[in-house]
N, C-alpha and C positions, 0 to 999 in steps of 0.2 A: 504494500499499500504506500509506504514511504517513497518507493521508487517511482510509482505512478505520479504521486504528488510532485515529486522533484522534477519530473519531465513536463508536467502540465504548467508549472509556474512560469518557465521561460516562454512557453507558447502563448499563455494568456497575457503576459506582460507586453508582448508585441502588439496586441490589439488596442487600437485607440478606442476611446468611448464611442466615437461615431461608427466604427466598424462593428463594435459589440451590439449597438442598437440595430444596425442593418442586419446582422446575423439573426438577432432575435426576431426582427420583423419577417425575415424569410422563413425561419423555423416555426414561428407561431402558428400559421395556418396548417402546417403539417401536424403539429401537436394537436390542434383542434380537430382535424380530420380523424386522427387516430382515436381520440376520445369519443367522437361521434360514432365511429365504427364499433368501438367497444360497447357503447350503449345499445346499439342495434343488435349486436351479437349476443348481448346479455338478455335480450327479450326472451321470455320463456317460449319454448316451441309450441306449447298448447295454451297460449295466452291470446287474449283479445284486448286491444287497447281501445279506449274511448277517447277520441280526439276530434275536435272541430265538428261536433255533433254527428260523428260517424263511428261505427264499429269497424275495426281493422284487425284481421281480415273480416270481410263481410260474411264469408262462408269458410268454415273450418271442418275438416274431416279427421276424426279421432277413432281409436279403438275402444271397445267396451272396457269399462274400468278406468278410463282416463279422467283426470281432474283438469278442468278448464278454469283458468283464472282471468277474470275481467279486471282491468285497471283503468280508472277514470283519470285522464290527463287534461280534461276540460276544466275551466273555471266555474262551470255550472254543474249542479248535482244531476245525477242520472240514476234510474232504477232499471235493472235488468230483469225482464219478465218473460217467462216462457208462455207462448200462445196457449198451450194446453195446461198451464198451471203446474208443470213439473218442478219449476224453481222460480224464486223471486228474491231479489236482493233487497237490502235496505237501501235508503238513499245514499248513493256514493258521492261524497265530496271529492275535491281535488286530491289525487293520489290514493284514494281509498280503493280497496279491491274486494272482489266477491269471487268465491270458488264454488264449483259444483262438480261432483263426481258422477259421470254417466254410467249407470249400472246396466243399462239395456240398450240394445241396438235400436236405431230409429232416426228420424229427422226431427230436430227440435228447432222450430222457428221461434225467434224471440224478438223483442222490441224494447224500447225505453218507455217505462210507464209514465214519464213526464213529457216525453217528446215522441209520440207514436210513429212519426215519420222515420225514426231511426230503427232500422231492422237489421237482423242478422240471422245466420243459420248454422247450427252444429249438426253434422252428419256423423252418426255413430255406427260403425260397422263391426 
């Protein structure tokens, strides 16, 4: 470690403050892109996000026994309601979540109880 530090000191000493700022400006967007990619990659494979008054993905296919998690990223509350009353969430505020385990095969059409134009579908095979 001391060897690495001793090698880096002369290299960083040669950088003027202007160059350091330029390097930071060039590397900043790259770091931001990597963080954004990490956030997308961290999304659960059996998850539905609620964003901009939309369920994403609108349709999700899962196996019997899978737990699906809805997460609200809107600033407005939403309620996830199955059309046939198999499940219903409480009002989900920003960043709240609701999970449901699908124990049987079938098609589950759902909507937002507060905004009925918001619709989605879970297909369980």
